[in-house]
C-alpha distance (Angstrom), angle and dihedral (degrees) to the residues before:
residue distance angle dihedral
X1 . . .
X2 3.79 . .
X3 3.80 130.1 .
X4 3.81 120.8 -128.2
X5 3.81 93.0 -115.4
X6 3.82 90.2 55.8
X7 3.83 89.9 51.7
X8 3.80 89.3 60.5
X9 3.82 89.7 53.3
X10 3.82 92.1 48.6
X11 3.81 90.3 49.8
X12 3.83 92.0 49.3
X13 3.84 92.5 49.7
X14 3.82 88.8 51.6
X15 3.83 91.1 49.9
X16 3.82 91.4 46.7
X17 3.82 88.6 51.8
X18 3.82 89.6 59.8
X19 3.82 98.7 -96.7
X20 3.80 96.9 -81.0
X21 3.80 119.6 -161.8
X22 3.80 111.0 -80.2
X23 3.82 125.9 -159.1
X24 3.86 91.5 -165.9
X25 3.81 93.5 -130.2
X26 3.80 97.3 149.7
X27 3.81 110.2 59.3
X28 3.78 122.5 170.8
X29 3.81 135.2 -178.9
X30 3.81 114.6 -96.6
X31 3.81 121.3 -131.4
X32 3.80 131.7 -168.1
X33 3.81 116.9 -156.8
X34 3.80 89.0 -21.4
X35 3.81 95.0 -50.5
X36 3.78 120.1 113.4
X37 3.79 116.7 -116.0
X38 3.80 121.5 -156.2
X39 3.81 90.8 -111.8
X40 3.77 132.7 97.9
X41 3.79 122.4 -151.8
X42 3.79 132.1 -147.9
X43 3.79 102.9 -125.7
X44 3.82 90.6 -152.3
X45 3.82 101.4 53.5
X46 3.81 106.3 7.5
X47 3.82 96.8 -119.5
X48 3.81 113.4 155.4
X49 3.80 123.3 -131.1
X50 3.78 131.9 -174.9
X51 3.78 119.6 -116.3
X52 3.82 89.2 -104.0
X53 3.82 92.6 50.6
X54 3.81 91.8 48.1
X55 3.81 91.6 49.4
X56 3.80 91.2 48.7
X57 3.80 91.8 49.3
X58 3.81 92.2 49.1
X59 3.81 91.8 49.0
X60 3.81 90.4 48.7
X61 3.81 90.0 51.0
X62 3.81 89.5 54.5
X63 3.83 91.5 46.5
X64 3.84 109.8 33.8
X65 3.82 90.1 -171.0
X66 3.80 91.7 62.3
X67 3.78 124.5 93.4
X68 3.80 109.8 -96.7
X69 3.78 132.9 -143.5
X70 3.80 131.3 -81.8
X71 3.80 97.1 -72.4
X72 3.78 98.0 50.5
X73 3.80 89.7 134.0
X74 3.80 89.4 67.8
X75 3.80 91.9 -124.9
X76 3.79 119.8 127.0
C-alpha cells in the first residue's frame, strides 16, 4: 500500500537517478488519503498501471511465455 504523495517521491528519485531501465517487478496498490484507487504503482520508478495492466504483468511474470503488459520493454 502506497500513498499518492509517496509515489511522487519515488518517481522523482527514479528521475534523479537518470531514469534507469525498470522491469516493474514490484507493484503495489495506490491509495489516496487512505482510500484505494484503481491504480497500481511500480515501487522502483513510480509508473502507474491500471488494475488490468498490473494483473497482466503479474500473470506474464508467472508464465514467461505469455504476452506481457504495455511496458514489456522495461522502459518507463
